[in-house]
N, CA, C and O atoms as a CHARMM CRD file, in Angstrom:
* protein
*
  384
    1    1 MET  N      9.17700  15.35200 -61.59600 PROA 1      0.00000
    2    1 MET  CA     8.87900  15.36700 -60.18200 PROA 1      0.00000
    3    1 MET  C      8.68700  16.77900 -59.65700 PROA 1      0.00000
    4    1 MET  O      8.78600  17.04000 -58.45800 PROA 1      0.00000
    5    2 ALA  N      8.41100  17.67500 -60.58200 PROA 2      0.00000
    6    2 ALA  CA     8.11000  19.04900 -60.17400 PROA 2      0.00000
    7    2 ALA  C      6.90000  19.08400 -59.25100 PROA 2      0.00000
    8    2 ALA  O      6.84000  19.91200 -58.34200 PROA 2      0.00000
    9    3 LEU  N      5.93900  18.19900 -59.47200 PROA 3      0.00000
   10    3 LEU  CA     4.75800  18.15600 -58.60800 PROA 3      0.00000
   11    3 LEU  C      5.13600  17.85500 -57.16600 PROA 3      0.00000
   12    3 LEU  O      4.51300  18.37300 -56.23900 PROA 3      0.00000
   13    4 VAL  N      6.14800  17.02500 -56.97300 PROA 4      0.00000
   14    4 VAL  CA     6.62100  16.70900 -55.61700 PROA 4      0.00000
   15    4 VAL  C      7.24100  17.94600 -54.99100 PROA 4      0.00000
   16    4 VAL  O      6.91700  18.31400 -53.86200 PROA 4      0.00000
   17    5 ARG  N      8.12800  18.57800 -55.73000 PROA 5      0.00000
   18    5 ARG  CA     8.80700  19.77400 -55.20400 PROA 5      0.00000
   19    5 ARG  C      7.83700  20.89300 -54.87200 PROA 5      0.00000
   20    5 ARG  O      8.05300  21.64500 -53.92100 PROA 5      0.00000
   21    6 GLU  N      6.76200  21.00800 -55.65500 PROA 6      0.00000
   22    6 GLU  CA     5.77900  22.06700 -55.43800 PROA 6      0.00000
   23    6 GLU  C      4.74900  21.69700 -54.37700 PROA 6      0.00000
   24    6 GLU  O      3.86700  22.49600 -54.06500 PROA 6      0.00000
   25    7 GLY  N      4.85600  20.49300 -53.82300 PROA 7      0.00000
   26    7 GLY  CA     3.92800  20.06100 -52.78200 PROA 7      0.00000
   27    7 GLY  C      2.53500  19.76900 -53.28900 PROA 7      0.00000
   28    7 GLY  O      1.57300  19.85000 -52.52500 PROA 7      0.00000
   29    8 LYS  N      2.40300  19.42600 -54.57300 PROA 8      0.00000
   30    8 LYS  CA     1.08500  19.19100 -55.16500 PROA 8      0.00000
   31    8 LYS  C      0.65100  17.72900 -55.09200 PROA 8      0.00000
   32    8 LYS  O     -0.43800  17.38000 -55.54800 PROA 8      0.00000
   33    9 LEU  N      1.49000  16.88400 -54.52700 PROA 9      0.00000
   34    9 LEU  CA     1.13800  15.47700 -54.34800 PROA 9      0.00000
   35    9 LEU  C      1.20500  15.13300 -52.87400 PROA 9      0.00000
   36    9 LEU  O      2.12800  15.54200 -52.17100 PROA 9      0.00000
   37   10 SER  N      0.23300  14.38800 -52.41600 PROA 10     0.00000
   38   10 SER  CA     0.27000  13.95100 -51.02400 PROA 10     0.00000
   39   10 SER  C      0.97700  12.60100 -50.94600 PROA 10     0.00000
   40   10 SER  O      1.08100  11.89900 -51.95200 PROA 10     0.00000
   41   11 PRO  N      1.46200  12.23100 -49.76200 PROA 11     0.00000
   42   11 PRO  CA     2.21100  10.97800 -49.61800 PROA 11     0.00000
   43   11 PRO  C      1.46000   9.74100 -50.11200 PROA 11     0.00000
   44   11 PRO  O      2.08800   8.79600 -50.58900 PROA 11     0.00000
   45   12 ASP  N      0.12300   9.73000 -50.00500 PROA 12     0.00000
   46   12 ASP  CA    -0.62000   8.55200 -50.46500 PROA 12     0.00000
   47   12 ASP  C     -0.69700   8.45800 -51.98400 PROA 12     0.00000
   48   12 ASP  O     -1.19500   7.46600 -52.51500 PROA 12     0.00000
   49   13 GLN  N     -0.21500   9.46600 -52.68300 PROA 13     0.00000
   50   13 GLN  CA    -0.21900   9.43700 -54.14400 PROA 13     0.00000
   51   13 GLN  C      1.10000   8.94600 -54.72400 PROA 13     0.00000
   52   13 GLN  O      1.16700   8.64600 -55.91600 PROA 13     0.00000
   53   14 ILE  N      2.14900   8.85800 -53.91400 PROA 14     0.00000
   54   14 ILE  CA     3.44200   8.37000 -54.37500 PROA 14     0.00000
   55   14 ILE  C      3.72800   7.08600 -53.60300 PROA 14     0.00000
   56   14 ILE  O      4.05900   7.12000 -52.41800 PROA 14     0.00000
   57   15 ILE  N      3.59800   5.96400 -54.28700 PROA 15     0.00000
   58   15 ILE  CA     3.76700   4.66400 -53.65800 PROA 15     0.00000
   59   15 ILE  C      5.11500   4.09500 -54.06700 PROA 15     0.00000
   60   15 ILE  O      5.36900   3.86700 -55.25000 PROA 15     0.00000
   61   16 ASP  N      5.97700   3.86900 -53.08600 PROA 16     0.00000
   62   16 ASP  CA     7.31700   3.32500 -53.30700 PROA 16     0.00000
   63   16 ASP  C      7.26000   1.83300 -52.98800 PROA 16     0.00000
   64   16 ASP  O      7.00300   1.45000 -51.84700 PROA 16     0.00000
   65   17 VAL  N      7.50300   0.98100 -54.00600 PROA 17     0.00000
   66   17 VAL  CA     7.36000  -0.46000 -53.81700 PROA 17     0.00000
   67   17 VAL  C      8.69100  -1.17200 -53.57800 PROA 17     0.00000
   68   17 VAL  O      8.76000  -2.40000 -53.63700 PROA 17     0.00000
   69   18 ARG  N      9.75500  -0.39400 -53.30700 PROA 18     0.00000
   70   18 ARG  CA    11.03700  -1.00600 -52.97700 PROA 18     0.00000
   71   18 ARG  C     10.97500  -1.58200 -51.56300 PROA 18     0.00000
   72   18 ARG  O     10.02100  -1.33800 -50.82400 PROA 18     0.00000
   73   19 GLU  N     11.97700  -2.32900 -51.20400 PROA 19     0.00000
   74   19 GLU  CA    12.03800  -2.92000 -49.86800 PROA 19     0.00000
   75   19 GLU  C     12.64200  -1.91900 -48.88000 PROA 19     0.00000
   76   19 GLU  O     13.22500  -0.91100 -49.28200 PROA 19     0.00000
   77   20 ILE  N     12.49800  -2.20400 -47.59800 PROA 20     0.00000
   78   20 ILE  CA    12.85900  -1.25900 -46.53500 PROA 20     0.00000
   79   20 ILE  C     14.32600  -0.83600 -46.59000 PROA 20     0.00000
   80   20 ILE  O     14.62900   0.32700 -46.32300 PROA 20     0.00000
   81   21 ASP  N     15.24300  -1.74100 -46.92800 PROA 21     0.00000
   82   21 ASP  CA    16.65300  -1.34700 -46.98500 PROA 21     0.00000
   83   21 ASP  C     16.89800  -0.35700 -48.12600 PROA 21     0.00000
   84   21 ASP  O     17.73000   0.54100 -47.99500 PROA 21     0.00000
   85   22 GLU  N     16.19200  -0.51100 -49.22800 PROA 22     0.00000
   86   22 GLU  CA    16.30300   0.44700 -50.33300 PROA 22     0.00000
   87   22 GLU  C     15.71500   1.79700 -49.93400 PROA 22     0.00000
   88   22 GLU  O     16.27300   2.84700 -50.25400 PROA 22     0.00000
   89   23 TRP  N     14.59700   1.75900 -49.24100 PROA 23     0.00000
   90   23 TRP  CA    13.91800   2.96400 -48.75200 PROA 23     0.00000
   91   23 TRP  C     14.82800   3.73600 -47.79400 PROA 23     0.00000
   92   23 TRP  O     14.94600   4.95800 -47.88100 PROA 23     0.00000
   93   24 ASN  N     15.46600   3.00400 -46.88400 PROA 24     0.00000
   94   24 ASN  CA    16.36400   3.64900 -45.92900 PROA 24     0.00000
   95   24 ASN  C     17.56800   4.29300 -46.60500 PROA 24     0.00000
   96   24 ASN  O     18.09200   5.29400 -46.11700 PROA 24     0.00000
   97   25 TYR  N     18.00200   3.73500 -47.70700 PROA 25     0.00000
   98   25 TYR  CA    19.14300   4.27100 -48.44800 PROA 25     0.00000
   99   25 TYR  C     18.80400   5.63100 -49.06200 PROA 25     0.00000
  100   25 TYR  O     19.59600   6.56900 -48.96900 PROA 25     0.00000
  101   26 TYR  N     17.62700   5.74000 -49.69000 PROA 26     0.00000
  102   26 TYR  CA    17.19500   6.99300 -50.31300 PROA 26     0.00000
  103   26 TYR  C     15.71200   6.87900 -50.63300 PROA 26     0.00000
  104   26 TYR  O     15.27100   5.86600 -51.17600 PROA 26     0.00000
  105   27 HSD  N     14.94200   7.90500 -50.30300 PROA 27     0.00000
  106   27 HSD  CA    13.52000   7.93500 -50.66200 PROA 27     0.00000
  107   27 HSD  C     13.01800   9.36700 -50.74800 PROA 27     0.00000
  108   27 HSD  O     13.65800  10.29900 -50.26200 PROA 27     0.00000
  109   28 LEU  N     11.88400   9.52000 -51.36300 PROA 28     0.00000
  110   28 LEU  CA    11.23300  10.82700 -51.43700 PROA 28     0.00000
  111   28 LEU  C     10.50300  11.06800 -50.12900 PROA 28     0.00000
  112   28 LEU  O      9.79300  10.19200 -49.63400 PROA 28     0.00000
  113   29 ASP  N     10.67800  12.25300 -49.57100 PROA 29     0.00000
  114   29 ASP  CA    10.05900  12.55700 -48.28700 PROA 29     0.00000
  115   29 ASP  C      8.54300  12.41000 -48.31800 PROA 29     0.00000
  116   29 ASP  O      7.95000  11.90300 -47.36600 PROA 29     0.00000
  117   30 ASN  N      7.91300  12.84800 -49.40200 PROA 30     0.00000
  118   30 ASN  CA     6.45500  12.74800 -49.42900 PROA 30     0.00000
  119   30 ASN  C      6.01200  11.53200 -50.24600 PROA 30     0.00000
  120   30 ASN  O      5.30600  11.65900 -51.24600 PROA 30     0.00000
  121   31 SER  N      6.43900  10.36700 -49.80000 PROA 31     0.00000
  122   31 SER  CA     6.00700   9.12200 -50.43800 PROA 31     0.00000
  123   31 SER  C      5.63100   8.11500 -49.35700 PROA 31     0.00000
  124   31 SER  O      5.97300   8.27400 -48.18500 PROA 31     0.00000
  125   32 THR  N      4.92100   7.08000 -49.78100 PROA 32     0.00000
  126   32 THR  CA     4.49300   6.03000 -48.87000 PROA 32     0.00000
  127   32 THR  C      5.16500   4.73100 -49.26700 PROA 32     0.00000
  128   32 THR  O      5.12200   4.34300 -50.43400 PROA 32     0.00000
  129   33 LEU  N      5.78000   4.06100 -48.32200 PROA 33     0.00000
  130   33 LEU  CA     6.43400   2.78600 -48.58500 PROA 33     0.00000
  131   33 LEU  C      5.40700   1.66400 -48.51500 PROA 33     0.00000
  132   33 LEU  O      4.71000   1.50600 -47.51200 PROA 33     0.00000
  133   34 MET  N      5.32100   0.88600 -49.59800 PROA 34     0.00000
  134   34 MET  CA     4.51900  -0.33600 -49.66300 PROA 34     0.00000
  135   34 MET  C      5.37300  -1.37600 -50.37000 PROA 34     0.00000
  136   34 MET  O      5.21600  -1.58600 -51.57200 PROA 34     0.00000
  137   35 PRO  N      6.28300  -2.03800 -49.63800 PROA 35     0.00000
  138   35 PRO  CA     7.21100  -2.97800 -50.27000 PROA 35     0.00000
  139   35 PRO  C      6.50300  -4.03100 -51.11400 PROA 35     0.00000
  140   35 PRO  O      5.43500  -4.52300 -50.75000 PROA 35     0.00000
  141   36 LEU  N      7.10300  -4.36300 -52.22400 PROA 36     0.00000
  142   36 LEU  CA     6.53400  -5.36400 -53.11700 PROA 36     0.00000
  143   36 LEU  C      6.27800  -6.67700 -52.37900 PROA 36     0.00000
  144   36 LEU  O      5.30200  -7.36900 -52.67100 PROA 36     0.00000
  145   37 SER  N      7.13600  -7.02200 -51.43400 PROA 37     0.00000
  146   37 SER  CA     6.99600  -8.28400 -50.70300 PROA 37     0.00000
  147   37 SER  C      5.70700  -8.37300 -49.89200 PROA 37     0.00000
  148   37 SER  O      5.25000  -9.47400 -49.58500 PROA 37     0.00000
  149   38 THR  N      5.11900  -7.23600 -49.54200 PROA 38     0.00000
  150   38 THR  CA     3.85900  -7.22500 -48.77900 PROA 38     0.00000
  151   38 THR  C      2.77200  -6.42200 -49.48100 PROA 38     0.00000
  152   38 THR  O      1.74500  -6.09900 -48.88600 PROA 38     0.00000
  153   39 PHE  N      3.00400  -6.10600 -50.74400 PROA 39     0.00000
  154   39 PHE  CA     2.12500  -5.17500 -51.44100 PROA 39     0.00000
  155   39 PHE  C      0.67500  -5.63900 -51.50000 PROA 39     0.00000
  156   39 PHE  O     -0.23000  -4.82900 -51.29900 PROA 39     0.00000
  157   40 ARG  N      0.43700  -6.88000 -51.76100 PROA 40     0.00000
  158   40 ARG  CA    -0.95100  -7.34800 -51.89700 PROA 40     0.00000
  159   40 ARG  C     -1.75900  -7.10400 -50.62900 PROA 40     0.00000
  160   40 ARG  O     -2.94600  -6.78700 -50.70300 PROA 40     0.00000
  161   41 GLU  N     -1.12800  -7.24800 -49.47100 PROA 41     0.00000
  162   41 GLU  CA    -1.84300  -6.98900 -48.21100 PROA 41     0.00000
  163   41 GLU  C     -2.08500  -5.49800 -48.00300 PROA 41     0.00000
  164   41 GLU  O     -3.08100  -5.11300 -47.39000 PROA 41     0.00000
  165   42 ASP  N     -1.18200  -4.65500 -48.50800 PROA 42     0.00000
  166   42 ASP  CA    -1.25900  -3.21200 -48.27800 PROA 42     0.00000
  167   42 ASP  C     -2.05300  -2.45800 -49.33600 PROA 42     0.00000
  168   42 ASP  O     -2.47500  -1.32800 -49.09400 PROA 42     0.00000
  169   43 SER  N     -2.26300  -3.05700 -50.49500 PROA 43     0.00000
  170   43 SER  CA    -2.80100  -2.31700 -51.64400 PROA 43     0.00000
  171   43 SER  C     -4.21100  -1.77100 -51.44300 PROA 43     0.00000
  172   43 SER  O     -4.59900  -0.82600 -52.13000 PROA 43     0.00000
  173   44 ASP  N     -4.98200  -2.33700 -50.52600 PROA 44     0.00000
  174   44 ASP  CA    -6.33100  -1.82200 -50.28900 PROA 44     0.00000
  175   44 ASP  C     -6.32600  -0.39700 -49.75800 PROA 44     0.00000
  176   44 ASP  O     -7.34200   0.29300 -49.83400 PROA 44     0.00000
  177   45 ALA  N     -5.20800   0.04900 -49.22800 PROA 45     0.00000
  178   45 ALA  CA    -5.10500   1.40800 -48.68900 PROA 45     0.00000
  179   45 ALA  C     -4.96800   2.46500 -49.79100 PROA 45     0.00000
  180   45 ALA  O     -5.04800   3.66200 -49.51200 PROA 45     0.00000
  181   46 ILE  N     -4.76500   2.03700 -51.02000 PROA 46     0.00000
  182   46 ILE  CA    -4.58400   2.98600 -52.12400 PROA 46     0.00000
  183   46 ILE  C     -5.94400   3.49600 -52.58500 PROA 46     0.00000
  184   46 ILE  O     -6.86000   2.71500 -52.84100 PROA 46     0.00000
  185   47 ASN  N     -6.05900   4.79500 -52.68400 PROA 47     0.00000
  186   47 ASN  CA    -7.29800   5.44500 -53.08800 PROA 47     0.00000
  187   47 ASN  C     -7.48500   5.31900 -54.60200 PROA 47     0.00000
  188   47 ASN  O     -6.65200   5.79800 -55.37300 PROA 47     0.00000
  189   48 LYS  N     -8.57200   4.67800 -55.02500 PROA 48     0.00000
  190   48 LYS  CA    -8.85000   4.48000 -56.45300 PROA 48     0.00000
  191   48 LYS  C     -9.23500   5.76900 -57.17500 PROA 48     0.00000
  192   48 LYS  O     -9.18300   5.82900 -58.40300 PROA 48     0.00000
  193   49 ASP  N     -9.61600   6.78300 -56.43300 PROA 49     0.00000
  194   49 ASP  CA   -10.11600   8.01900 -57.03300 PROA 49     0.00000
  195   49 ASP  C     -9.04400   9.07400 -57.28700 PROA 49     0.00000
  196   49 ASP  O     -9.34500  10.14800 -57.80600 PROA 49     0.00000
  197   50 ARG  N     -7.80200   8.77900 -56.92700 PROA 50     0.00000
  198   50 ARG  CA    -6.72800   9.75900 -57.08000 PROA 50     0.00000
  199   50 ARG  C     -5.68300   9.25100 -58.04800 PROA 50     0.00000
  200   50 ARG  O     -5.55600   8.04500 -58.26000 PROA 50     0.00000
  201   51 THR  N     -4.94100  10.16300 -58.63100 PROA 51     0.00000
  202   51 THR  CA    -3.79800   9.78300 -59.45100 PROA 51     0.00000
  203   51 THR  C     -2.71800   9.24800 -58.53000 PROA 51     0.00000
  204   51 THR  O     -2.39500   9.86400 -57.51400 PROA 51     0.00000
  205   52 VAL  N     -2.15900   8.09200 -58.89000 PROA 52     0.00000
  206   52 VAL  CA    -1.14400   7.44700 -58.05900 PROA 52     0.00000
  207   52 VAL  C      0.10800   7.23300 -58.90200 PROA 52     0.00000
  208   52 VAL  O      0.04200   6.72700 -60.02200 PROA 52     0.00000
  209   53 TYR  N      1.24500   7.62600 -58.34600 PROA 53     0.00000
  210   53 TYR  CA     2.55100   7.43800 -58.97400 PROA 53     0.00000
  211   53 TYR  C      3.24200   6.29500 -58.25500 PROA 53     0.00000
  212   53 TYR  O      3.42400   6.34000 -57.03900 PROA 53     0.00000
  213   54 VAL  N      3.62600   5.27000 -59.00600 PROA 54     0.00000
  214   54 VAL  CA     4.27100   4.09700 -58.42000 PROA 54     0.00000
  215   54 VAL  C      5.73800   4.12300 -58.82600 PROA 54     0.00000
  216   54 VAL  O      6.07100   4.29100 -59.99900 PROA 54     0.00000
  217   55 ILE  N      6.60800   3.95400 -57.83500 PROA 55     0.00000
  218   55 ILE  CA     8.04700   4.06500 -58.08200 PROA 55     0.00000
  219   55 ILE  C      8.79300   2.90800 -57.42800 PROA 55     0.00000
  220   55 ILE  O      8.39500   2.40700 -56.37700 PROA 55     0.00000
  221   56 CYS  N      9.88300   2.49300 -58.07100 PROA 56     0.00000
  222   56 CYS  CA    10.80300   1.49800 -57.50900 PROA 56     0.00000
  223   56 CYS  C     12.21300   1.97600 -57.84300 PROA 56     0.00000
  224   56 CYS  O     12.41300   3.17500 -58.03800 PROA 56     0.00000
  225   57 ALA  N     13.17300   1.10000 -57.91300 PROA 57     0.00000
  226   57 ALA  CA    14.55000   1.51200 -58.18000 PROA 57     0.00000
  227   57 ALA  C     14.74700   1.97100 -59.61900 PROA 57     0.00000
  228   57 ALA  O     15.35900   3.01100 -59.86400 PROA 57     0.00000
  229   58 HSD  N     14.22300   1.19000 -60.58200 PROA 58     0.00000
  230   58 HSD  CA    14.46200   1.50400 -61.99300 PROA 58     0.00000
  231   58 HSD  C     13.21200   1.45900 -62.86200 PROA 58     0.00000
  232   58 HSD  O     13.28100   1.81600 -64.03800 PROA 58     0.00000
  233   59 GLY  N     12.08100   1.03400 -62.32800 PROA 59     0.00000
  234   59 GLY  CA    10.82900   1.04100 -63.07400 PROA 59     0.00000
  235   59 GLY  C     10.24100  -0.31300 -63.40200 PROA 59     0.00000
  236   59 GLY  O      9.13500  -0.38100 -63.93900 PROA 59     0.00000
  237   60 VAL  N     10.93600  -1.38900 -63.10100 PROA 60     0.00000
  238   60 VAL  CA    10.43700  -2.72600 -63.43900 PROA 60     0.00000
  239   60 VAL  C      9.36200  -3.18700 -62.44500 PROA 60     0.00000
  240   60 VAL  O      8.27200  -3.59100 -62.85100 PROA 60     0.00000
  241   61 ARG  N      9.66800  -3.12600 -61.15100 PROA 61     0.00000
  242   61 ARG  CA     8.69300  -3.55000 -60.14400 PROA 61     0.00000
  243   61 ARG  C      7.47100  -2.64300 -60.15000 PROA 61     0.00000
  244   61 ARG  O      6.34200  -3.11000 -59.99900 PROA 61     0.00000
  245   62 SER  N      7.70000  -1.35400 -60.32300 PROA 62     0.00000
  246   62 SER  CA     6.56300  -0.42900 -60.33800 PROA 62     0.00000
  247   62 SER  C      5.66100  -0.68200 -61.54200 PROA 62     0.00000
  248   62 SER  O      4.44700  -0.50900 -61.44000 PROA 62     0.00000
  249   63 ALA  N      6.22500  -1.08900 -62.67900 PROA 63     0.00000
  250   63 ALA  CA     5.41000  -1.43300 -63.85000 PROA 63     0.00000
  251   63 ALA  C      4.52900  -2.63600 -63.53400 PROA 63     0.00000
  252   63 ALA  O      3.35400  -2.66100 -63.90300 PROA 63     0.00000
  253   64 ALA  N      5.09400  -3.63800 -62.85000 PROA 64     0.00000
  254   64 ALA  CA     4.31700  -4.82400 -62.46500 PROA 64     0.00000
  255   64 ALA  C      3.19000  -4.44600 -61.50000 PROA 64     0.00000
  256   64 ALA  O      2.08000  -4.96700 -61.60500 PROA 64     0.00000
  257   65 VAL  N      3.47500  -3.55400 -60.57200 PROA 65     0.00000
  258   65 VAL  CA     2.45900  -3.10700 -59.62000 PROA 65     0.00000
  259   65 VAL  C      1.35800  -2.33300 -60.34400 PROA 65     0.00000
  260   65 VAL  O      0.18000  -2.50100 -60.02800 PROA 65     0.00000
  261   66 CYS  N      1.71800  -1.50300 -61.29300 PROA 66     0.00000
  262   66 CYS  CA     0.70300  -0.77100 -62.06800 PROA 66     0.00000
  263   66 CYS  C     -0.20500  -1.74200 -62.82000 PROA 66     0.00000
  264   66 CYS  O     -1.42000  -1.54500 -62.86100 PROA 66     0.00000
  265   67 ARG  N      0.36800  -2.78300 -63.41100 PROA 67     0.00000
  266   67 ARG  CA    -0.45000  -3.80100 -64.09400 PROA 67     0.00000
  267   67 ARG  C     -1.38300  -4.49100 -63.10300 PROA 67     0.00000
  268   67 ARG  O     -2.56800  -4.67800 -63.38100 PROA 67     0.00000
  269   68 TYR  N     -0.84700  -4.86100 -61.95900 PROA 68     0.00000
  270   68 TYR  CA    -1.63100  -5.52800 -60.91400 PROA 68     0.00000
  271   68 TYR  C     -2.81600  -4.65200 -60.48700 PROA 68     0.00000
  272   68 TYR  O     -3.95000  -5.12500 -60.41700 PROA 68     0.00000
  273   69 LEU  N     -2.54800  -3.38900 -60.20600 PROA 69     0.00000
  274   69 LEU  CA    -3.61300  -2.47800 -59.77300 PROA 69     0.00000
  275   69 LEU  C     -4.62000  -2.22400 -60.88500 PROA 69     0.00000
  276   69 LEU  O     -5.82400  -2.17100 -60.63500 PROA 69     0.00000
  277   70 SER  N     -4.13900  -2.07000 -62.09400 PROA 70     0.00000
  278   70 SER  CA    -5.02100  -1.84200 -63.23200 PROA 70     0.00000
  279   70 SER  C     -5.99800  -3.00600 -63.41900 PROA 70     0.00000
  280   70 SER  O     -7.17800  -2.79400 -63.69900 PROA 70     0.00000
  281   71 GLU  N     -5.50600  -4.21400 -63.26600 PROA 71     0.00000
  282   71 GLU  CA    -6.34700  -5.40900 -63.38000 PROA 71     0.00000
  283   71 GLU  C     -7.40300  -5.46700 -62.28300 PROA 71     0.00000
  284   71 GLU  O     -8.38800  -6.19500 -62.41000 PROA 71     0.00000
  285   72 ARG  N     -7.21000  -4.72000 -61.22700 PROA 72     0.00000
  286   72 ARG  CA    -8.15500  -4.68700 -60.11500 PROA 72     0.00000
  287   72 ARG  C     -8.99900  -3.41700 -60.09300 PROA 72     0.00000
  288   72 ARG  O     -9.60100  -3.08300 -59.07300 PROA 72     0.00000
  289   73 GLY  N     -9.04100  -2.72000 -61.21000 PROA 73     0.00000
  290   73 GLY  CA    -9.94500  -1.59100 -61.35000 PROA 73     0.00000
  291   73 GLY  C     -9.39200  -0.22700 -61.00900 PROA 73     0.00000
  292   73 GLY  O    -10.13100   0.75800 -61.01500 PROA 73     0.00000
  293   74 TYR  N     -8.10900  -0.14700 -60.71300 PROA 74     0.00000
  294   74 TYR  CA    -7.51600   1.15600 -60.43200 PROA 74     0.00000
  295   74 TYR  C     -7.22400   1.85400 -61.75500 PROA 74     0.00000
  296   74 TYR  O     -6.75900   1.22700 -62.70700 PROA 74     0.00000
  297   75 GLY  N     -7.49500   3.13500 -61.80700 PROA 75     0.00000
  298   75 GLY  CA    -7.16400   3.95000 -62.96500 PROA 75     0.00000
  299   75 GLY  C     -6.20200   5.02800 -62.50400 PROA 75     0.00000
  300   75 GLY  O     -5.77500   5.03400 -61.34900 PROA 75     0.00000
  301   76 ASN  N     -5.86200   5.92900 -63.39400 PROA 76     0.00000
  302   76 ASN  CA    -4.99700   7.05200 -63.03300 PROA 76     0.00000
  303   76 ASN  C     -3.68800   6.60400 -62.38300 PROA 76     0.00000
  304   76 ASN  O     -3.26200   7.16800 -61.37500 PROA 76     0.00000
  305   77 LEU  N     -3.05900   5.58800 -62.96700 PROA 77     0.00000
  306   77 LEU  CA    -1.78900   5.07100 -62.46000 PROA 77     0.00000
  307   77 LEU  C     -0.64500   5.53600 -63.34300 PROA 77     0.00000
  308   77 LEU  O     -0.76200   5.54900 -64.56800 PROA 77     0.00000
  309   78 THR  N      0.44800   5.91300 -62.72500 PROA 78     0.00000
  310   78 THR  CA     1.63500   6.31200 -63.46700 PROA 78     0.00000
  311   78 THR  C      2.83200   5.55400 -62.92500 PROA 78     0.00000
  312   78 THR  O      3.15400   5.63200 -61.73900 PROA 78     0.00000
  313   79 ASN  N      3.48500   4.81800 -63.81400 PROA 79     0.00000
  314   79 ASN  CA     4.74500   4.17200 -63.46300 PROA 79     0.00000
  315   79 ASN  C      5.84000   5.21000 -63.66600 PROA 79     0.00000
  316   79 ASN  O      5.96900   5.75900 -64.76100 PROA 79     0.00000
  317   80 VAL  N      6.62300   5.48700 -62.64400 PROA 80     0.00000
  318   80 VAL  CA     7.69900   6.46500 -62.75700 PROA 80     0.00000
  319   80 VAL  C      8.85600   5.79100 -63.49800 PROA 80     0.00000
  320   80 VAL  O      9.61000   5.00300 -62.92700 PROA 80     0.00000
  321   81 ILE  N      8.97200   6.12100 -64.77900 PROA 81     0.00000
  322   81 ILE  CA     9.98100   5.52600 -65.65000 PROA 81     0.00000
  323   81 ILE  C     11.38200   5.90500 -65.14800 PROA 81     0.00000
  324   81 ILE  O     11.65800   7.07300 -64.87300 PROA 81     0.00000
  325   82 GLY  N     12.23900   4.92500 -65.03500 PROA 82     0.00000
  326   82 GLY  CA    13.60300   5.16600 -64.54400 PROA 82     0.00000
  327   82 GLY  C     13.71700   5.09600 -63.03700 PROA 82     0.00000
  328   82 GLY  O     14.82200   5.03100 -62.49900 PROA 82     0.00000
  329   83 GLY  N     12.57600   5.10900 -62.34200 PROA 83     0.00000
  330   83 GLY  CA    12.52000   4.94000 -60.89700 PROA 83     0.00000
  331   83 GLY  C     13.36700   5.92100 -60.10200 PROA 83     0.00000
  332   83 GLY  O     13.63500   7.04200 -60.53700 PROA 83     0.00000
  333   84 MET  N     13.78100   5.46800 -58.92400 PROA 84     0.00000
  334   84 MET  CA    14.56200   6.31200 -58.02600 PROA 84     0.00000
  335   84 MET  C     15.91300   6.67200 -58.62500 PROA 84     0.00000
  336   84 MET  O     16.47900   7.71400 -58.29200 PROA 84     0.00000
  337   85 ALA  N     16.43400   5.82900 -59.50000 PROA 85     0.00000
  338   85 ALA  CA    17.70800   6.16000 -60.15000 PROA 85     0.00000
  339   85 ALA  C     17.56600   7.45200 -60.94200 PROA 85     0.00000
  340   85 ALA  O     18.46100   8.29700 -60.91400 PROA 85     0.00000
  341   86 ALA  N     16.45600   7.61400 -61.64500 PROA 86     0.00000
  342   86 ALA  CA    16.22800   8.83100 -62.42900 PROA 86     0.00000
  343   86 ALA  C     15.87200  10.01100 -61.52800 PROA 86     0.00000
  344   86 ALA  O     16.39200  11.11100 -61.71100 PROA 86     0.00000
  345   87 VAL  N     14.99200   9.78600 -60.56500 PROA 87     0.00000
  346   87 VAL  CA    14.55100  10.85800 -59.67600 PROA 87     0.00000
  347   87 VAL  C     15.70200  11.39700 -58.83000 PROA 87     0.00000
  348   87 VAL  O     15.84300  12.61000 -58.67000 PROA 87     0.00000
  349   88 SER  N     16.51900  10.50400 -58.29400 PROA 88     0.00000
  350   88 SER  CA    17.60700  10.94500 -57.42500 PROA 88     0.00000
  351   88 SER  C     18.62400  11.79800 -58.16800 PROA 88     0.00000
  352   88 SER  O     19.24500  12.68400 -57.58000 PROA 88     0.00000
  353   89 SER  N     18.79300  11.53500 -59.44800 PROA 89     0.00000
  354   89 SER  CA    19.75300  12.33200 -60.22500 PROA 89     0.00000
  355   89 SER  C     19.31600  13.79000 -60.32100 PROA 89     0.00000
  356   89 SER  O     20.15300  14.67700 -60.49200 PROA 89     0.00000
  357   90 LEU  N     18.01300  14.04500 -60.21200 PROA 90     0.00000
  358   90 LEU  CA    17.51600  15.42400 -60.21300 PROA 90     0.00000
  359   90 LEU  C     17.99400  16.18000 -58.97200 PROA 90     0.00000
  360   90 LEU  O     18.13800  17.40300 -58.99000 PROA 90     0.00000
  361   91 ASP  N     18.23700  15.42800 -57.89400 PROA 91     0.00000
  362   91 ASP  CA    18.73400  16.01200 -56.64400 PROA 91     0.00000
  363   91 ASP  C     20.25800  15.94300 -56.53900 PROA 91     0.00000
  364   91 ASP  O     20.83000  16.32800 -55.51900 PROA 91     0.00000
  365   92 GLY  N     20.91800  15.45000 -57.60300 PROA 92     0.00000
  366   92 GLY  CA    22.36200  15.32800 -57.57300 PROA 92     0.00000
  367   92 GLY  C     22.85300  14.15300 -56.74800 PROA 92     0.00000
  368   92 GLY  O     24.01300  14.11600 -56.33900 PROA 92     0.00000
  369   93 PHE  N     21.96000  13.18000 -56.50000 PROA 93     0.00000
  370   93 PHE  CA    22.30900  12.00800 -55.70500 PROA 93     0.00000
  371   93 PHE  C     22.51600  10.83500 -56.65400 PROA 93     0.00000
  372   93 PHE  O     21.69200  10.60200 -57.53800 PROA 93     0.00000
  373   94 GLN  N     23.59400  10.10300 -56.48200 PROA 94     0.00000
  374   94 GLN  CA    23.87600   8.92600 -57.31300 PROA 94     0.00000
  375   94 GLN  C     23.25000   7.70600 -56.67200 PROA 94     0.00000
  376   94 GLN  O     23.72300   7.23600 -55.63700 PROA 94     0.00000
  377   95 TYR  N     22.19200   7.18700 -57.27300 PROA 95     0.00000
  378   95 TYR  CA    21.51100   6.00300 -56.77700 PROA 95     0.00000
  379   95 TYR  C     22.03000   4.80700 -57.53300 PROA 95     0.00000
  380   95 TYR  O     21.90800   4.75900 -58.75700 PROA 95     0.00000
  381   96 ASP  N     22.60400   3.83600 -56.84600 PROA 96     0.00000
  382   96 ASP  CA    23.17700   2.66300 -57.49800 PROA 96     0.00000
  383   96 ASP  C     22.18200   1.55000 -57.62400 PROA 96     0.00000
  384   96 ASP  O     22.50700   0.48800 -58.15300 PROA 96     0.00000
C-alpha cells in the first residue's frame, strides 16, 4: 500500500466492497465505498481504463468482485490479498 501512502492512487482506484458498518469502523482515506450489497448498481462508475484495487475485510468478497468485473470486460484488477486486516496492520491497527 505504498502507492496509497505516496498519493499515487486516486479514490476511484481503490474500491472497498465492505458494508457501511465495516467502513465506519476502519477504512482507507483515499478509497471509495461500494458495498457488495449494492455493488451491481454502482459498478458502472468504475473506470475500465485504470488499474483498480478491490478490497474487503480479508480478500474473499473482493476476489468475487474481481471475477465479476473481469467477466464484464474490466482489466487491470487487483484483489488486495488479506484485505483490510492486512492493510490495517501496516498502520498498527488491529482489525478484527
